[in-house]
N, C-alpha and C positions, 0 to 999 in steps of 0.2 A: 850557382846562383839560383837557377830554376828550381831545383830540389829545396833550396831554403825558403822560396816564395812560397811553394805548394805546402811544405810542411807548417808554415806560420799561418797561412789560409785555412787549414785544417783543424790546427789549435785553436784558432778564432771561432771557428765556427762550433767546436765542442765546447768552448766556453761559454759562447752566447746562448748556446742551446742545452742548459741544465738539465732540462726535464725530458731530453731526447730519448733516455732510457728509462724514465721513471716508471715505476708499477702505475697501473691504470687506477683510476679513482672511481668510486662508485657514487651514483645518484639514486636515492629512493622515491619512487612516486608512490604515494598513498592515495587510494580511491576510495570514497564512499559513494553511496546514491541511495535516494529513498529512505533518508534518516527520519522524515516526517516530524523534523523539529522536536525531536526526543533530546532534553536537555538532561535530566536526572537519569542516573542507572538503574536498572531494575534488574536483579539478580535472578529472579525467579524467571524471567521472560528471555534473559540472556541479552539483554539491550545494553549497550554501553553507554550511551549518552554523551553530550557533547563535554560534560565536565571532565570525565575519566578518560576521553579522547584527548583532551587537551595535555594531559598527564603522559599519556602513550606518545604522543607527537613529539613531546621535549625531549623524551627519552630517546627516541629515534634520531633526532636532529643532532644530538651530541655524538652519533657514529658516523653519520652520513651527511651530506647535503639532500636536503629533502623537498619534494613539492608535494603539496596538498590538494587535491582535486576534487570536486563534487559533481555528480552527473544529474543534480536536479532532484525534484519533488522532496525537497528538505526544508520547507517553511511553514508547512500546513500540516494537521492532524493531532500533534501534539496539544495538550490542554492549554499550555502557555502560549504556544505559537498561535493557537486560533483566537486565544483572548486578545491579542495585540497585532493580529493580521500579518502574522509572520515577522514582525519586527523584534520580538523577543529572539526568535531563532537566529535571526542574522546578527544579533548583537553578541549572542553566544558563540556562532561561527567566527565573529572577528577575535574573540579570546582564543580560539582554537588556533588562530592564524591560517586560514585556508588562503590557497592563492587564486584560486577561481572556482566560479560554479557555472554551470550551463542551465538556462532558464528551462524548466519542465511544467508539467500541467500545475503543479501545486502553486510555483511561483506566479503563474498566470493567473490562478483561480481568484485572486483578491481584487483582479480587475487592471485595467492600463495604468492608472495614475498611482497605484499602491506599488504596481511592479517598479516603477520609477522611483517610487519612495524609497523601496528596498535596495534599489540599486545604489541610491545616495547615501543612505545608512551605512552600506557595507564597506569595509577597508579593503573588499578583493572585488574584481570586476564580476558581475552577473552577465555572462556573454549568451549572444545568440546571433549568429550570422544570418539566419534565415527567418527570423521575426520582422515584419516590417508593417509600417502604417504609412498610407498615402505615398506608397512607394519608396519611402526612406527607411532606415534603420531605427531600430527602437532602443536597441542595447549595444555595447560595444561588441564588434563581431568576434576579435581575438585579443589576446594579450600575449606580451613576449617576457618570458622569465628566465633569468641568467642563475645558474648553478655550476659550481665548481668550473668556472670559465668557459661554459658552453650556453648558447642561447637557444632555448625551447619556445617554439611558437604553439599556443593553444587555442585552437579555434572551436567555438562552442556551435553545435547544431542540435537544434529542438526537431523531436519527432513531431511530424504531423498528426499521427495517431495518438492524441493524448485525450485525458479526460478534461471535462470542463471547457469545452470547445467554445460552448456558448458564453462564456465569460470573456472571449476574446473579440467582441464588437469591435470593429474598426481595424483590426489587426487581421494581417494574413502570414500564415506559415509557409514558405516556400518549399520546394523540393529540398531535402538536406544534400542529395547526391549532387544535384546541379549547382548549389550554391558552393560545395566544397570544391567542385572544379573550378569554380571562378576563383576563389581565393588561395588556393594551393600553390598555383605558379606565381603568385606576388609574394608569398610568405618563403618559400624555398631558396632563394638567392640569397635572403638577409637572416637566415637563422641555421644552425647545425641540425635541429632535431624537430620533427613537426608531428604535434598531437592533435587527433580530433577527439573533443571532449563532448559525448552524446549522451542524450537519454534514450536511445534507440533500444530497441528490443527485437524488430524484425531482423533475423539474421539474412534475408536476401537483400535487403538494403544495405546493411553493414557490409556486406560483401564488395557492393558496390563502390564503398569508401577506398578507393586504392590509390597508392601513392602517398599515404601518410605514413611515417615511421613507426607509428604507435595509433590504433584507434580504441578508444575507452568506451564499451557499452554498459547499458544499464543491467544490473546482475541481482537477481531474486534474493540471492544469498546475503547480500549486504543490507537487505531492509530492516530499517528500525537500529542500525547499528547493531545488527547480530555479527557482523564480520567486517573486515576491511580489507580489501584488495591491496598487495603489497606487490610492487614491479620494481625490480632490481635493474638498474643500468649500468654499464661499465663505460667509463669515459676515458679515451686515450687521446690526447691532443684536442682536436676537434671532432673526432670520430665517435660515436655514441652507439653501444650495441645492447640489444636487449639480453639479459641472462635469464632471468626467471620471473615467475608470476605465481604468488601463492595468495591464501585467504588466512589471515589471522582471524580465528574466530572470538568472539567476545568473551564466551564462556571461559576460555582459557585466560584471559585478562582478568577477571573480576572473581578469583577464587577466594580472595581473602583470608583462607587457612591453607597453610601449606600441605594439609593432608591431602588436598585435592591433586596439587601439583605433584607430590609423592607418588600419588596414585597413576598419574601418567608415566613417570619414570618406570614406576613397577610392572605396569603393563606392557611398557617397552623391553624392559628386561625379560618379562615373562615370554613374549613372542619371540626372543631371541634364544632363550633357554629350550623353549618347547621342540625344538628340533632334534632328531635321534632319539625319540621316546624318553623326553626329559633329561637325557644324559648331555653333557657339554661338548659340543663339537670343538673342533679346532678353530682358533680364532682368525677370522678373516679380516686383516686389517684393513684392506680398502673397501669391503662391504660395510664395515662398521664406521668408517669415517663418513660414507655417504648416508647411512641410515640415522648417524646422530644429526647431522646437517639438515635432513629432511625433519626429523623430530622437533629440532629446535625452532624450526620455521613456524611453527604453529605452537610454540611454548612461551611466547614472549608474556611477561619479562623473565619468568624463572626459567632456566637454562639445565640441561643434563651435559654433563662431559663426558668426553671417552675415557677419562681416569676411572670415573665412578663404576662403569661398566667392566672395564679390565680389574677392577680392585674387586668387584662383586664376583667376577669369573674364577680370580685366584684364590678366593676364600673357598669358593666351593671346590676348585681342584684340590685344596688342602684337605677340606673333609673327606672327599672321594679317597685320596692317597690313605687316609686313616681308616680306611673302609668302613665308614659311618653310612648309614643308610641317605641316601639322597632323597630330600624330601621333593615331591612335585611342586612345582612353582605354583601352581594354583592354591594349594594348601599353605604354602609357605607364605603367599600375600593375603591369605583369607582374612586374617585380623585387620590388615590396613584398608582393604576394599570394605568391610564390614562399617569401619569408620567414615569412610567416605559415603557407603549408602545412608547413613545417618542423617548427612547433611542435605540430602534431597529433599525439595520441597513436598509437602504431602498431596496426594492426589486430592483434585477439586471435588467439593461435595455436590451431590445431587442437587438440581434446582428447586429452590423452595416453591412449595404449592402456589404462592402467588405470583412466582415467574412464569410457572406453567398455564395459568389462568389468562394471562394476558395473549396467549396464542389460541385461545379457545374462545372467548367471549368478550364483551365489553368489560373494561377496567376503569374507573374514573380516571386513575392518575395518566394513563393513556389517551383517554379521551380529552383530557386537559391539555396535552401536547397538540392535538387537533385544533383545539379551540385557540390556542396560543398563536399558531400558525395563521388561522383566519383572522383574528385580531389583529397580527402584526403586517400581514401582506395585504389585507384589505380584500381578500375573496372570499366567497362564502361557501366554498365547496372544498373539503380537504381531505386526502387519503393518506394514513401514515400505516406504514409497513411495520409489522410486530417483530420483523426478522432480526432487527440489530438493536431494539429497543427494550430494556428489561426494567420491570417495575416489581419491587418487594417489598415487605415490612421487615422492619428492624427497630425493635424496642417501641412498637408501637406507632412509628412513624413512617410514612410513605418513603421509599427511596428509589429516583428515577435514574436509571444509567443509561448515559446516552454515547455512542460512538464519538470517539475523539473530532470526527471531520464529518458534519452532519448539518449540511445546509439546506435551504429551502429551493424547491424548483418549483415553476409556474408552467404549465404545459395546457395547450389546447386539445381536448380528445372528443372523440365522437360519443354518442350515448350508446352505441353497440359496443365500444371499447370498454366503456365505463361499466356496462354491465357484465362483460366477460371479466374484468378485473373483481368486481364482486363475487362472481362465480367460484373463481380460484380461492377467494378468501373464506368461503365456506364449504369447500370441496372435501375436506377431510373431518368434518364435525361429525362426531365429538371428540376426534382425537386432536391432540395439540398440533397447530400448523402455522409454520413460520410465515406463511402467506397470509394469516388473520389480518384483517384491517381494521383501524380505528377511524372513526369518521367524524366529520365536522358539516354539516349542512346537508346531509343524507339521511333518510331514514329507508331500511331495508329489513324486509321480512322473509325469511327463507323456511322451505321444508326439507327437514333432514330426511324424511322417508323417501324423498325423491333421488333418481340418479345423480351422481355429481356431474357438475357444469349445467346442471337443468334443474336447480333447486329454488333459485331467487324467483320468487313470486309476486314481489312488490316493492318497487323503489319510488320514492319520492325524493327529489332535489328541491331543497328550500320551499317544500310544501307543495310541489308541482310534479305531476306524473313524468317520470324520465321519457324521453322520446329518443329512440334508436338513431335518429338520422340528424339530431340537433348537435351541436358542438358546445362543450361546456369548458369554462377556464378551469383547471384544477389545480390545487398546490398539494407537492409530495415533499416528503423527506428524502433527501438525494440517495440514500442507500437503497431505495427502489429501482434506482437506476445505476447501481454499481455494478461489476462483473460478479456474476454468480447469482445475481438478484432473479427470484422466479419470476420476477415483471418486467425484466428488462427487454425478451423479445416481443411482449404485448406494447409497450410504450416506448421504445427507444426510437421508433419512426414518427411517432406523432410530433408535431410541430412544438418547439420550445418558445414559450413567450419571453421569458428571462428565467435566469439563474440569480437569485437574488443577492447571494452574498450575505445572506443573513443567518448566522448560526441558529440552529433549533435550541441552543442552550441559551441565547440572548432573548429569543422569543418568548421561551418559557419563564426566563426571570422576569422579563417585563409585564407578562401577562399576571403571574402572580402577585408583583408587586401593585399594579392596578386593581387587581380585586382586593387588597389590602386596604388602599386609598378610598376606595367606595365602601369599604366594609360590606362587600357582598360576595359570596362564595362563587367561584367560577362555575359557569354554566356550562353542561353538556348539551350539545347541540346536534348530535348525530347518534345513528345506534344502528346495530345488527341484531334481531331478535329472531329467535327460532318460534315457527309455529308449525301445527300440523292441520293441514287442509282436510276438511271433509267434504266430498263432492257429493251433498245432498241437493234437494231440490231447490234450497236458497242460494246454491252457487254454480247453477247450471241452467242453460237455456235453450230449449227446443226449436230449431229452425221451422218456421212457417213459410208458406207459400208467399213469394215477394220479399222476402227478407234480404238484406244485404250484410255482410258483415260490417261495413261501416255504419249502417243504422243501429246494429246490435252494440256495436263499440260504445257510440252516443248514447244509447239508451241505458248502459251502465256505467256511464262516466268513466271510459277507459280508452286507450289508444287501439287503435288498429292492429300496430305493430305487437303490442301486449298480447294480444288476442291471438295472433298468428303463431307466436312463439310459446305461448302456454298450452294450444291446442295442437301445437304442431303441423300446423297447416301451411303448405308450401305456396298454394294459390288462391288468393282472397276471393277470387271468383269463383271456385269450385267448392261451393256448400250446398248440400241437397235439402229438400223437405224433409224434417223428422231427426235430422243430424243434431247429437247433442253438443254444444257449445259451453265449456266449463269456463267460468268467470272468477279470475285470480282476486 
């Protein structure tokens, strides 16, 4: 009787657990970051764009349960994204069916209220557990996503080291490691798998995010949707195990013509055949399986099958058995590869003469930008870097090319720092110089015959002599403070009054429109002019008994600082009778 009861219980258990011996399911996590709001594909730049990403995600979802996550910096810099303050990018991401996004620098860059608006417009949560305002949360800290019967907790963590920090007035970004330690114990008992979704790049910080089943960090390879990270998970019951992580390169998703896909297959076959001096080796089935699997992970949506390789191998074996001369693989594929080469974009042409000029001297179109900033912001002192703004002529019309994300920053800087910036602007003259500045409200004269960093001989700010000790409110285009900018080290520590969140494009459009309404051409209010100083009797003074440098400066209506600098005098009290003082 006891045996019957045990048998019945065993059968009942087996019947009630039909998935006990089922094969593991798979869940695919797709990760993008720093997409910069790129909506349309750009084949030349290998940028996939949200439109084509939608197609890819739809295809992958038919194969496995899929979670689509974004690591932030994805609603700014694209032209359409900027035009609509990130809202167009969010709506495009809705179409792609994202599951979550962590707030990064660009999401914050539109300001606190627009950040809330973007979160309202999105069909997915914009997460951050460590952005706070008045001690409280600004955004949802986490979300729980269920796939294949498994619950995934996604905790959003924003880096403290982000651009546009001055846009988060009233907001505070807490240490992500401390916040993670606070939330993880609350999440673990209620879910099967924990994910830290971050825009972190600092490896030392990332290493401290312990306890999570998966930490997603920001990767430069994914920038502007040039690639997508694909993470494969195996799900068995409530247990989840990470299998593999690969990058799907966008250039492999946008071939358009089969020739490029064929070329990948041919290159793969070539690498396989090139062993043993181009003679076919014995087939290693296991190695071939692994090689094909690895290749296919980077070739979506077109795949290569093992049978294709085996057929090609067999054909070559038959040729060999008939004593035919075995062609080298490189020669055999030469025609195919030539066809592919023809599809490569042509090399960019050298910059037109007008584009080079802007980095050497004043250009009216560039001056227009400086004046438009002064008009829009209400400041009377503007410096515009030539580094990322290009001007040219096409069919007799001026064409101004602005960076996709270029807004206006106002800083308070000293006269000394301003003079250093102007020296950098003319240091390479007459050679093209990315550091050249276009000005509004400043008149500068420099002597190219003098040594670099000591060429500026005359500076007037709104008609008045520049004072080294005085502070000036100056507006810049934001690329002046970007990573890699030659002005970053000089200006980054100067206090920022405000980041206006006004794009250079909008300021320029309004200024041109205003000029049309008034029927007056835009005014050029700043300049950098080259002069050659001749140190003759009219530009020097011989020190007499009883003279002080202060009196000499007053006599020639110039600042004592300017005299000290121009004559390289370190101590104003150490001048002697008969000494020559040159007047700039």
